PDB file of N, H, CA, C and O in Angstrom:
ATOM      1  N   MET A   1      24.584 -17.380 -17.798  1.00  0.00           N
ATOM      2  CA  MET A   1      23.277 -17.434 -18.421  1.00  0.00           C
ATOM      3  C   MET A   1      22.417 -18.430 -17.657  1.00  0.00           C
ATOM      4  O   MET A   1      22.868 -19.525 -17.322  1.00  0.00           O
ATOM      5  N   ARG A   2      21.203 -18.050 -17.390  1.00  0.00           N
ATOM      6  H   ARG A   2      20.837 -17.161 -17.663  1.00  0.00           H
ATOM      7  CA  ARG A   2      20.263 -18.920 -16.680  1.00  0.00           C
ATOM      8  C   ARG A   2      19.094 -19.213 -17.606  1.00  0.00           C
ATOM      9  O   ARG A   2      18.424 -18.292 -18.074  1.00  0.00           O
ATOM     10  N   GLY A   3      18.851 -20.452 -17.866  1.00  0.00           N
ATOM     11  H   GLY A   3      19.395 -21.200 -17.486  1.00  0.00           H
ATOM     12  CA  GLY A   3      17.734 -20.814 -18.729  1.00  0.00           C
ATOM     13  C   GLY A   3      16.880 -21.901 -18.113  1.00  0.00           C
ATOM     14  O   GLY A   3      17.193 -22.415 -17.039  1.00  0.00           O
ATOM     15  N   GLY A   4      15.799 -22.251 -18.796  1.00  0.00           N
ATOM     16  H   GLY A   4      15.544 -21.833 -19.668  1.00  0.00           H
ATOM     17  CA  GLY A   4      14.953 -23.340 -18.355  1.00  0.00           C
ATOM     18  C   GLY A   4      14.113 -23.023 -17.141  1.00  0.00           C
ATOM     19  O   GLY A   4      13.667 -23.940 -16.451  1.00  0.00           O
ATOM     20  N   LYS A   5      13.880 -21.743 -16.857  1.00  0.00           N
ATOM     21  H   LYS A   5      14.243 -20.998 -17.417  1.00  0.00           H
ATOM     22  CA  LYS A   5      13.110 -21.368 -15.686  1.00  0.00           C
ATOM     23  C   LYS A   5      12.151 -20.248 -16.050  1.00  0.00           C
ATOM     24  O   LYS A   5      12.464 -19.384 -16.869  1.00  0.00           O
ATOM     25  N   VAL A   6      10.990 -20.276 -15.436  1.00  0.00           N
ATOM     26  H   VAL A   6      10.736 -20.979 -14.771  1.00  0.00           H
ATOM     27  CA  VAL A   6      10.033 -19.196 -15.598  1.00  0.00           C
ATOM     28  C   VAL A   6      10.268 -18.212 -14.464  1.00  0.00           C
ATOM     29  O   VAL A   6      10.212 -18.599 -13.297  1.00  0.00           O
ATOM     30  N   TYR A   7      10.527 -16.966 -14.772  1.00  0.00           N
ATOM     31  H   TYR A   7      10.573 -16.651 -15.720  1.00  0.00           H
ATOM     32  CA  TYR A   7      10.723 -15.932 -13.766  1.00  0.00           C
ATOM     33  C   TYR A   7       9.429 -15.138 -13.641  1.00  0.00           C
ATOM     34  O   TYR A   7       8.859 -14.713 -14.646  1.00  0.00           O
ATOM     35  N   GLY A   8       8.974 -14.941 -12.437  1.00  0.00           N
ATOM     36  H   GLY A   8       9.438 -15.286 -11.621  1.00  0.00           H
ATOM     37  CA  GLY A   8       7.721 -14.230 -12.218  1.00  0.00           C
ATOM     38  C   GLY A   8       6.595 -15.210 -11.952  1.00  0.00           C
ATOM     39  O   GLY A   8       6.831 -16.391 -11.695  1.00  0.00           O
ATOM     40  N   ARG A   9       5.376 -14.714 -12.015  1.00  0.00           N
ATOM     41  H   ARG A   9       5.184 -13.755 -12.223  1.00  0.00           H
ATOM     42  CA  ARG A   9       4.202 -15.527 -11.738  1.00  0.00           C
ATOM     43  C   ARG A   9       3.753 -16.235 -13.008  1.00  0.00           C
ATOM     44  O   ARG A   9       3.617 -15.604 -14.056  1.00  0.00           O
ATOM     45  N   TRP A  10       3.521 -17.548 -12.921  1.00  0.00           N
ATOM     46  H   TRP A  10       3.632 -18.061 -12.070  1.00  0.00           H
ATOM     47  CA  TRP A  10       3.048 -18.340 -14.057  1.00  0.00           C
ATOM     48  C   TRP A  10       1.558 -18.569 -13.879  1.00  0.00           C
ATOM     49  O   TRP A  10       1.153 -19.302 -12.977  1.00  0.00           O
ATOM     50  N   PRO A  11       0.724 -17.949 -14.728  1.00  0.00           N
ATOM     51  CA  PRO A  11      -0.719 -18.069 -14.552  1.00  0.00           C
ATOM     52  C   PRO A  11      -1.303 -19.366 -15.113  1.00  0.00           C
ATOM     53  O   PRO A  11      -2.445 -19.710 -14.811  1.00  0.00           O
ATOM     54  N   GLY A  12      -0.532 -20.085 -15.922  1.00  0.00           N
ATOM     55  H   GLY A  12       0.396 -19.806 -16.168  1.00  0.00           H
ATOM     56  CA  GLY A  12      -1.046 -21.298 -16.551  1.00  0.00           C
ATOM     57  C   GLY A  12      -1.684 -20.997 -17.900  1.00  0.00           C
ATOM     58  O   GLY A  12      -1.806 -19.838 -18.298  1.00  0.00           O
ATOM     59  N   LEU A  13      -2.084 -22.042 -18.590  1.00  0.00           N
ATOM     60  H   LEU A  13      -1.985 -22.983 -18.267  1.00  0.00           H
ATOM     61  CA  LEU A  13      -2.613 -21.882 -19.943  1.00  0.00           C
ATOM     62  C   LEU A  13      -4.120 -22.083 -20.031  1.00  0.00           C
ATOM     63  O   LEU A  13      -4.661 -22.235 -21.126  1.00  0.00           O
ATOM     64  N   ALA A  14      -4.801 -22.086 -18.894  1.00  0.00           N
ATOM     65  H   ALA A  14      -4.362 -21.963 -18.004  1.00  0.00           H
ATOM     66  CA  ALA A  14      -6.256 -22.213 -18.915  1.00  0.00           C
ATOM     67  C   ALA A  14      -6.856 -21.021 -19.650  1.00  0.00           C
ATOM     68  O   ALA A  14      -6.315 -19.916 -19.597  1.00  0.00           O
ATOM     69  N   ALA A  15      -7.966 -21.245 -20.332  1.00  0.00           N
ATOM     70  H   ALA A  15      -8.405 -22.143 -20.375  1.00  0.00           H
ATOM     71  CA  ALA A  15      -8.600 -20.194 -21.133  1.00  0.00           C
ATOM     72  C   ALA A  15      -8.876 -18.936 -20.305  1.00  0.00           C
ATOM     73  O   ALA A  15      -8.784 -17.824 -20.826  1.00  0.00           O
ATOM     74  N   ALA A  16      -9.212 -19.098 -19.026  1.00  0.00           N
ATOM     75  H   ALA A  16      -9.287 -20.001 -18.603  1.00  0.00           H
ATOM     76  CA  ALA A  16      -9.503 -17.945 -18.164  1.00  0.00           C
ATOM     77  C   ALA A  16      -8.270 -17.086 -17.912  1.00  0.00           C
ATOM     78  O   ALA A  16      -8.402 -15.925 -17.524  1.00  0.00           O
ATOM     79  N   ASN A  17      -7.085 -17.625 -18.123  1.00  0.00           N
ATOM     80  H   ASN A  17      -6.978 -18.568 -18.438  1.00  0.00           H
ATOM     81  CA  ASN A  17      -5.843 -16.891 -17.876  1.00  0.00           C
ATOM     82  C   ASN A  17      -5.285 -16.232 -19.128  1.00  0.00           C
ATOM     83  O   ASN A  17      -4.255 -15.560 -19.065  1.00  0.00           O
ATOM     84  N   LEU A  18      -5.942 -16.410 -20.250  1.00  0.00           N
ATOM     85  H   LEU A  18      -6.778 -16.956 -20.301  1.00  0.00           H
ATOM     86  CA  LEU A  18      -5.426 -15.878 -21.515  1.00  0.00           C
ATOM     87  C   LEU A  18      -6.069 -14.537 -21.846  1.00  0.00           C
ATOM     88  O   LEU A  18      -7.188 -14.243 -21.425  1.00  0.00           O
ATOM     89  N   ASP A  19      -5.347 -13.744 -22.599  1.00  0.00           N
ATOM     90  H   ASP A  19      -4.439 -13.983 -22.941  1.00  0.00           H
ATOM     91  CA  ASP A  19      -5.805 -12.443 -23.061  1.00  0.00           C
ATOM     92  C   ASP A  19      -5.839 -12.501 -24.579  1.00  0.00           C
ATOM     93  O   ASP A  19      -4.802 -12.373 -25.230  1.00  0.00           O
ATOM     94  N   ASN A  20      -7.015 -12.692 -25.145  1.00  0.00           N
ATOM     95  H   ASN A  20      -7.857 -12.796 -24.616  1.00  0.00           H
ATOM     96  CA  ASN A  20      -7.158 -12.871 -26.607  1.00  0.00           C
ATOM     97  C   ASN A  20      -6.293 -14.015 -27.120  1.00  0.00           C
ATOM     98  O   ASN A  20      -5.704 -13.918 -28.196  1.00  0.00           O
ATOM     99  N   GLY A  21      -6.216 -15.096 -26.350  1.00  0.00           N
ATOM    100  H   GLY A  21      -6.695 -15.175 -25.475  1.00  0.00           H
ATOM    101  CA  GLY A  21      -5.462 -16.267 -26.761  1.00  0.00           C
ATOM    102  C   GLY A  21      -3.990 -16.238 -26.399  1.00  0.00           C
ATOM    103  O   GLY A  21      -3.288 -17.226 -26.613  1.00  0.00           O
ATOM    104  N   ASP A  22      -3.509 -15.137 -25.858  1.00  0.00           N
ATOM    105  H   ASP A  22      -4.079 -14.335 -25.683  1.00  0.00           H
ATOM    106  CA  ASP A  22      -2.101 -14.999 -25.477  1.00  0.00           C
ATOM    107  C   ASP A  22      -1.982 -14.962 -23.959  1.00  0.00           C
ATOM    108  O   ASP A  22      -2.936 -14.625 -23.257  1.00  0.00           O
ATOM    109  N   LEU A  23      -0.804 -15.311 -23.465  1.00  0.00           N
ATOM    110  H   LEU A  23      -0.030 -15.585 -24.035  1.00  0.00           H
ATOM    111  CA  LEU A  23      -0.559 -15.161 -22.034  1.00  0.00           C
ATOM    112  C   LEU A  23      -0.602 -13.689 -21.666  1.00  0.00           C
ATOM    113  O   LEU A  23      -0.020 -12.847 -22.349  1.00  0.00           O
ATOM    114  N   ALA A  24      -1.289 -13.394 -20.592  1.00  0.00           N
ATOM    115  H   ALA A  24      -1.761 -14.079 -20.037  1.00  0.00           H
ATOM    116  CA  ALA A  24      -1.344 -12.012 -20.114  1.00  0.00           C
ATOM    117  C   ALA A  24      -0.036 -11.681 -19.410  1.00  0.00           C
ATOM    118  O   ALA A  24       0.574 -12.552 -18.790  1.00  0.00           O
ATOM    119  N   GLY A  25       0.390 -10.453 -19.500  1.00  0.00           N
ATOM    120  H   GLY A  25      -0.106  -9.745 -20.004  1.00  0.00           H
ATOM    121  CA  GLY A  25       1.604 -10.026 -18.813  1.00  0.00           C
ATOM    122  C   GLY A  25       1.404 -10.057 -17.307  1.00  0.00           C
ATOM    123  O   GLY A  25       0.352  -9.649 -16.814  1.00  0.00           O
ATOM    124  N   THR A  26       2.390 -10.531 -16.578  1.00  0.00           N
ATOM    125  H   THR A  26       3.244 -10.862 -16.978  1.00  0.00           H
ATOM    126  CA  THR A  26       2.285 -10.599 -15.115  1.00  0.00           C
ATOM    127  C   THR A  26       3.433  -9.873 -14.426  1.00  0.00           C
ATOM    128  O   THR A  26       3.442  -9.764 -13.200  1.00  0.00           O
ATOM    129  N   THR A  27       4.391  -9.380 -15.182  1.00  0.00           N
ATOM    130  H   THR A  27       4.384  -9.468 -16.178  1.00  0.00           H
ATOM    131  CA  THR A  27       5.574  -8.741 -14.595  1.00  0.00           C
ATOM    132  C   THR A  27       5.713  -7.322 -15.134  1.00  0.00           C
ATOM    133  O   THR A  27       5.663  -7.102 -16.344  1.00  0.00           O
ATOM    134  N   ASP A  28       5.884  -6.384 -14.248  1.00  0.00           N
ATOM    135  H   ASP A  28       5.925  -6.563 -13.265  1.00  0.00           H
ATOM    136  CA  ASP A  28       6.141  -5.001 -14.632  1.00  0.00           C
ATOM    137  C   ASP A  28       7.552  -4.947 -15.228  1.00  0.00           C
ATOM    138  O   ASP A  28       8.513  -5.359 -14.579  1.00  0.00           O
ATOM    139  N   TYR A  29       7.679  -4.451 -16.435  1.00  0.00           N
ATOM    140  H   TYR A  29       6.898  -4.116 -16.962  1.00  0.00           H
ATOM    141  CA  TYR A  29       8.978  -4.419 -17.112  1.00  0.00           C
ATOM    142  C   TYR A  29      10.020  -3.648 -16.313  1.00  0.00           C
ATOM    143  O   TYR A  29      11.216  -3.905 -16.448  1.00  0.00           O
ATOM    144  N   ARG A  30       9.585  -2.716 -15.490  1.00  0.00           N
ATOM    145  H   ARG A  30       8.613  -2.507 -15.380  1.00  0.00           H
ATOM    146  CA  ARG A  30      10.529  -1.937 -14.679  1.00  0.00           C
ATOM    147  C   ARG A  30      11.262  -2.818 -13.677  1.00  0.00           C
ATOM    148  O   ARG A  30      12.397  -2.519 -13.306  1.00  0.00           O
ATOM    149  N   THR A  31      10.625  -3.904 -13.233  1.00  0.00           N
ATOM    150  H   THR A  31       9.702  -4.146 -13.534  1.00  0.00           H
ATOM    151  CA  THR A  31      11.267  -4.825 -12.302  1.00  0.00           C
ATOM    152  C   THR A  31      12.494  -5.462 -12.944  1.00  0.00           C
ATOM    153  O   THR A  31      13.533  -5.609 -12.300  1.00  0.00           O
ATOM    154  N   ILE A  32      12.370  -5.837 -14.212  1.00  0.00           N
ATOM    155  H   ILE A  32      11.526  -5.718 -14.734  1.00  0.00           H
ATOM    156  CA  ILE A  32      13.482  -6.446 -14.942  1.00  0.00           C
ATOM    157  C   ILE A  32      14.589  -5.415 -15.180  1.00  0.00           C
ATOM    158  O   ILE A  32      15.769  -5.703 -14.983  1.00  0.00           O
ATOM    159  N   LEU A  33      14.196  -4.211 -15.605  1.00  0.00           N
ATOM    160  H   LEU A  33      13.237  -3.976 -15.766  1.00  0.00           H
ATOM    161  CA  LEU A  33      15.187  -3.159 -15.837  1.00  0.00           C
ATOM    162  C   LEU A  33      15.892  -2.754 -14.544  1.00  0.00           C
ATOM    163  O   LEU A  33      17.099  -2.512 -14.544  1.00  0.00           O
ATOM    164  N   ALA A  34      15.145  -2.678 -13.445  1.00  0.00           N
ATOM    165  H   ALA A  34      14.164  -2.874 -13.445  1.00  0.00           H
ATOM    166  CA  ALA A  34      15.747  -2.318 -12.160  1.00  0.00           C
ATOM    167  C   ALA A  34      16.778  -3.356 -11.735  1.00  0.00           C
ATOM    168  O   ALA A  34      17.851  -3.009 -11.243  1.00  0.00           O
ATOM    169  N   GLU A  35      16.451  -4.618 -11.926  1.00  0.00           N
ATOM    170  H   GLU A  35      15.579  -4.900 -12.325  1.00  0.00           H
ATOM    171  CA  GLU A  35      17.397  -5.674 -11.555  1.00  0.00           C
ATOM    172  C   GLU A  35      18.653  -5.609 -12.418  1.00  0.00           C
ATOM    173  O   GLU A  35      19.760  -5.820 -11.923  1.00  0.00           O
ATOM    174  N   ALA A  36      18.485  -5.319 -13.697  1.00  0.00           N
ATOM    175  H   ALA A  36      17.586  -5.147 -14.099  1.00  0.00           H
ATOM    176  CA  ALA A  36      19.644  -5.183 -14.579  1.00  0.00           C
ATOM    177  C   ALA A  36      20.520  -4.006 -14.141  1.00  0.00           C
ATOM    178  O   ALA A  36      21.747  -4.112 -14.127  1.00  0.00           O
ATOM    179  N   LEU A  37      19.889  -2.888 -13.786  1.00  0.00           N
ATOM    180  H   LEU A  37      18.893  -2.801 -13.798  1.00  0.00           H
ATOM    181  CA  LEU A  37      20.655  -1.728 -13.307  1.00  0.00           C
ATOM    182  C   LEU A  37      21.448  -2.063 -12.050  1.00  0.00           C
ATOM    183  O   LEU A  37      22.610  -1.677 -11.920  1.00  0.00           O
ATOM    184  N   GLU A  38      20.817  -2.778 -11.131  1.00  0.00           N
ATOM    185  H   GLU A  38      19.874  -3.091 -11.237  1.00  0.00           H
ATOM    186  CA  GLU A  38      21.463  -3.103  -9.863  1.00  0.00           C
ATOM    187  C   GLU A  38      22.575  -4.134 -10.018  1.00  0.00           C
ATOM    188  O   GLU A  38      23.661  -3.966  -9.463  1.00  0.00           O
ATOM    189  N   GLN A  39      22.309  -5.195 -10.767  1.00  0.00           N
ATOM    190  H   GLN A  39      21.426  -5.332 -11.217  1.00  0.00           H
ATOM    191  CA  GLN A  39      23.258  -6.301 -10.848  1.00  0.00           C
ATOM    192  C   GLN A  39      24.368  -6.080 -11.875  1.00  0.00           C
ATOM    193  O   GLN A  39      25.517  -6.450 -11.634  1.00  0.00           O
ATOM    194  N   ARG A  40      24.039  -5.494 -12.992  1.00  0.00           N
ATOM    195  H   ARG A  40      23.106  -5.193 -13.188  1.00  0.00           H
ATOM    196  CA  ARG A  40      25.033  -5.341 -14.066  1.00  0.00           C
ATOM    197  C   ARG A  40      25.740  -4.001 -14.049  1.00  0.00           C
ATOM    198  O   ARG A  40      26.954  -3.930 -14.243  1.00  0.00           O
ATOM    199  N   ALA A  41      24.972  -2.921 -13.815  1.00  0.00           N
ATOM    200  H   ALA A  41      23.986  -2.978 -13.658  1.00  0.00           H
ATOM    201  CA  ALA A  41      25.562  -1.588 -13.866  1.00  0.00           C
ATOM    202  C   ALA A  41      25.929  -1.067 -12.472  1.00  0.00           C
ATOM    203  O   ALA A  41      26.547  -0.010 -12.345  1.00  0.00           O
ATOM    204  N   LYS A  42      25.545  -1.814 -11.427  1.00  0.00           N
ATOM    205  H   LYS A  42      25.042  -2.673 -11.531  1.00  0.00           H
ATOM    206  CA  LYS A  42      25.829  -1.430 -10.042  1.00  0.00           C
ATOM    207  C   LYS A  42      25.293  -0.032  -9.724  1.00  0.00           C
ATOM    208  O   LYS A  42      25.941   0.750  -9.027  1.00  0.00           O
ATOM    209  N   LEU A  43      24.103   0.268 -10.244  1.00  0.00           N
ATOM    210  H   LEU A  43      23.577  -0.367 -10.810  1.00  0.00           H
ATOM    211  CA  LEU A  43      23.444   1.541  -9.988  1.00  0.00           C
ATOM    212  C   LEU A  43      22.249   1.318  -9.078  1.00  0.00           C
ATOM    213  O   LEU A  43      21.717   0.211  -9.005  1.00  0.00           O
ATOM    214  N   SER A  44      21.834   2.347  -8.399  1.00  0.00           N
ATOM    215  H   SER A  44      22.266   3.246  -8.458  1.00  0.00           H
ATOM    216  CA  SER A  44      20.653   2.270  -7.552  1.00  0.00           C
ATOM    217  C   SER A  44      19.429   2.461  -8.434  1.00  0.00           C
ATOM    218  O   SER A  44      19.272   3.509  -9.061  1.00  0.00           O
ATOM    219  N   SER A  45      18.571   1.470  -8.486  1.00  0.00           N
ATOM    220  H   SER A  45      18.698   0.619  -7.977  1.00  0.00           H
ATOM    221  CA  SER A  45      17.380   1.569  -9.323  1.00  0.00           C
ATOM    222  C   SER A  45      16.363   2.543  -8.749  1.00  0.00           C
ATOM    223  O   SER A  45      15.474   2.998  -9.468  1.00  0.00           O
ATOM    224  N   SER A  46      16.476   2.871  -7.471  1.00  0.00           N
ATOM    225  H   SER A  46      17.198   2.502  -6.887  1.00  0.00           H
ATOM    226  CA  SER A  46      15.500   3.768  -6.849  1.00  0.00           C
ATOM    227  C   SER A  46      15.593   5.195  -7.404  1.00  0.00           C
ATOM    228  O   SER A  46      14.632   5.956  -7.295  1.00  0.00           O
ATOM    229  N   THR A  47      16.711   5.560  -7.985  1.00  0.00           N
ATOM    230  H   THR A  47      17.492   4.942  -8.074  1.00  0.00           H
ATOM    231  CA  THR A  47      16.815   6.887  -8.586  1.00  0.00           C
ATOM    232  C   THR A  47      16.107   6.928  -9.939  1.00  0.00           C
ATOM    233  O   THR A  47      15.625   7.981 -10.354  1.00  0.00           O
ATOM    234  N   VAL A  48      16.043   5.799 -10.620  1.00  0.00           N
ATOM    235  H   VAL A  48      16.435   4.943 -10.282  1.00  0.00           H
ATOM    236  CA  VAL A  48      15.388   5.721 -11.918  1.00  0.00           C
ATOM    237  C   VAL A  48      13.900   5.412 -11.746  1.00  0.00           C
ATOM    238  O   VAL A  48      13.058   5.994 -12.429  1.00  0.00           O
ATOM    239  N   PHE A  49      13.581   4.490 -10.828  1.00  0.00           N
ATOM    240  H   PHE A  49      14.265   4.016 -10.274  1.00  0.00           H
ATOM    241  CA  PHE A  49      12.205   4.067 -10.565  1.00  0.00           C
ATOM    242  C   PHE A  49      11.899   4.262  -9.071  1.00  0.00           C
ATOM    243  O   PHE A  49      11.860   3.283  -8.326  1.00  0.00           O
ATOM    244  N   PRO A  50      11.682   5.500  -8.625  1.00  0.00           N
ATOM    245  CA  PRO A  50      11.560   5.764  -7.192  1.00  0.00           C
ATOM    246  C   PRO A  50      10.357   5.096  -6.515  1.00  0.00           C
ATOM    247  O   PRO A  50      10.413   4.846  -5.311  1.00  0.00           O
ATOM    248  N   LEU A  51       9.299   4.805  -7.222  1.00  0.00           N
ATOM    249  H   LEU A  51       9.253   5.008  -8.200  1.00  0.00           H
ATOM    250  CA  LEU A  51       8.099   4.230  -6.611  1.00  0.00           C
ATOM    251  C   LEU A  51       7.980   2.722  -6.822  1.00  0.00           C
ATOM    252  O   LEU A  51       6.979   2.122  -6.430  1.00  0.00           O
ATOM    253  N   LEU A  52       8.975   2.114  -7.427  1.00  0.00           N
ATOM    254  H   LEU A  52       9.788   2.601  -7.745  1.00  0.00           H
ATOM    255  CA  LEU A  52       8.930   0.679  -7.720  1.00  0.00           C
ATOM    256  C   LEU A  52       9.222  -0.138  -6.470  1.00  0.00           C
ATOM    257  O   LEU A  52      10.135   0.181  -5.709  1.00  0.00           O
ATOM    258  N   ALA A  53       8.441  -1.194  -6.263  1.00  0.00           N
ATOM    259  H   ALA A  53       7.699  -1.453  -6.881  1.00  0.00           H
ATOM    260  CA  ALA A  53       8.672  -2.091  -5.119  1.00  0.00           C
ATOM    261  C   ALA A  53      10.035  -2.752  -5.258  1.00  0.00           C
ATOM    262  O   ALA A  53      10.573  -2.861  -6.360  1.00  0.00           O
ATOM    263  N   ALA A  54      10.584  -3.190  -4.141  1.00  0.00           N
ATOM    264  H   ALA A  54      10.147  -3.101  -3.246  1.00  0.00           H
ATOM    265  CA  ALA A  54      11.928  -3.766  -4.119  1.00  0.00           C
ATOM    266  C   ALA A  54      11.958  -5.237  -4.533  1.00  0.00           C
ATOM    267  O   ALA A  54      13.024  -5.852  -4.492  1.00  0.00           O
ATOM    268  N   ASP A  55      10.835  -5.816  -4.927  1.00  0.00           N
ATOM    269  H   ASP A  55       9.969  -5.316  -4.960  1.00  0.00           H
ATOM    270  CA  ASP A  55      10.798  -7.221  -5.354  1.00  0.00           C
ATOM    271  C   ASP A  55      11.641  -7.426  -6.610  1.00  0.00           C
ATOM    272  O   ASP A  55      11.558  -6.641  -7.555  1.00  0.00           O
ATOM    273  N   ARG A  56      12.442  -8.469  -6.615  1.00  0.00           N
ATOM    274  H   ARG A  56      12.509  -9.107  -5.848  1.00  0.00           H
ATOM    275  CA  ARG A  56      13.253  -8.806  -7.781  1.00  0.00           C
ATOM    276  C   ARG A  56      13.021 -10.263  -8.132  1.00  0.00           C
ATOM    277  O   ARG A  56      12.637 -11.062  -7.279  1.00  0.00           O
ATOM    278  N   LEU A  57      13.257 -10.609  -9.394  1.00  0.00           N
ATOM    279  H   LEU A  57      13.570  -9.960 -10.088  1.00  0.00           H
ATOM    280  CA  LEU A  57      12.970 -11.960  -9.883  1.00  0.00           C
ATOM    281  C   LEU A  57      14.156 -12.895  -9.820  1.00  0.00           C
ATOM    282  O   LEU A  57      13.979 -14.109  -9.919  1.00  0.00           O
ATOM    283  N   GLY A  58      15.367 -12.369  -9.657  1.00  0.00           N
ATOM    284  H   GLY A  58      15.511 -11.383  -9.576  1.00  0.00           H
ATOM    285  CA  GLY A  58      16.545 -13.215  -9.632  1.00  0.00           C
ATOM    286  C   GLY A  58      16.988 -13.667 -11.011  1.00  0.00           C
ATOM    287  O   GLY A  58      17.545 -14.754 -11.167  1.00  0.00           O
ATOM    288  N   MET A  59      16.740 -12.838 -12.005  1.00  0.00           N
ATOM    289  H   MET A  59      16.288 -11.956 -11.878  1.00  0.00           H
ATOM    290  CA  MET A  59      17.085 -13.184 -13.384  1.00  0.00           C
ATOM    291  C   MET A  59      18.568 -13.032 -13.688  1.00  0.00           C
ATOM    292  O   MET A  59      19.104 -13.721 -14.555  1.00  0.00           O
ATOM    293  N   PHE A  60      19.218 -12.141 -12.983  1.00  0.00           N
ATOM    294  H   PHE A  60      18.782 -11.581 -12.278  1.00  0.00           H
ATOM    295  CA  PHE A  60      20.614 -11.847 -13.254  1.00  0.00           C
ATOM    296  C   PHE A  60      21.486 -12.349 -12.126  1.00  0.00           C
ATOM    297  O   PHE A  60      21.265 -12.017 -10.961  1.00  0.00           O
ATOM    298  N   ALA A  61      22.466 -13.142 -12.471  1.00  0.00           N
ATOM    299  H   ALA A  61      22.645 -13.411 -13.417  1.00  0.00           H
ATOM    300  CA  ALA A  61      23.416 -13.619 -11.460  1.00  0.00           C
ATOM    301  C   ALA A  61      24.300 -12.448 -11.064  1.00  0.00           C
ATOM    302  O   ALA A  61      24.739 -11.675 -11.915  1.00  0.00           O
ATOM    303  N   ALA A  62      24.553 -12.325  -9.791  1.00  0.00           N
ATOM    304  H   ALA A  62      24.196 -12.954  -9.100  1.00  0.00           H
ATOM    305  CA  ALA A  62      25.447 -11.256  -9.320  1.00  0.00           C
ATOM    306  C   ALA A  62      26.859 -11.532  -9.818  1.00  0.00           C
ATOM    307  O   ALA A  62      27.354 -12.653  -9.706  1.00  0.00           O
ATOM    308  N   LYS A  63      27.496 -10.525 -10.358  1.00  0.00           N
ATOM    309  H   LYS A  63      27.094  -9.614 -10.450  1.00  0.00           H
ATOM    310  CA  LYS A  63      28.876 -10.660 -10.827  1.00  0.00           C
ATOM    311  C   LYS A  63      29.825 -10.489  -9.656  1.00  0.00           C
ATOM    312  O   LYS A  63      29.624  -9.634  -8.793  1.00  0.00           O
ATOM    313  N   ALA A  64      30.844 -11.301  -9.639  1.00  0.00           N
ATOM    314  H   ALA A  64      31.006 -11.996 -10.339  1.00  0.00           H
ATOM    315  CA  ALA A  64      31.821 -11.205  -8.539  1.00  0.00           C
ATOM    316  C   ALA A  64      32.788 -10.079  -8.768  1.00  0.00           C
ATOM    317  O   ALA A  64      33.677  -9.851  -7.947  1.00  0.00           O
TER     318      ALA A  64
END
C-alpha cells in the first residue's frame, strides 16, 4: 500500500483552480484502470483502451 502521496497533477487550491468550490479532475480514470490491469491482472491495457496514452501514475507497486 502506498499512501501520503498525490498521484497525478496537483493544481493547488487557488480559487482559479476550483470547479464550483471543488478540485477539478485532472486524471483520466482510464489511466488508473489501465495501470491496475497491467500491474495486478497482468493484462494488456491497450486491448481495453486502445487510444489511451501510455502515461502511468505509478499508483500500483509491481508484484514480484
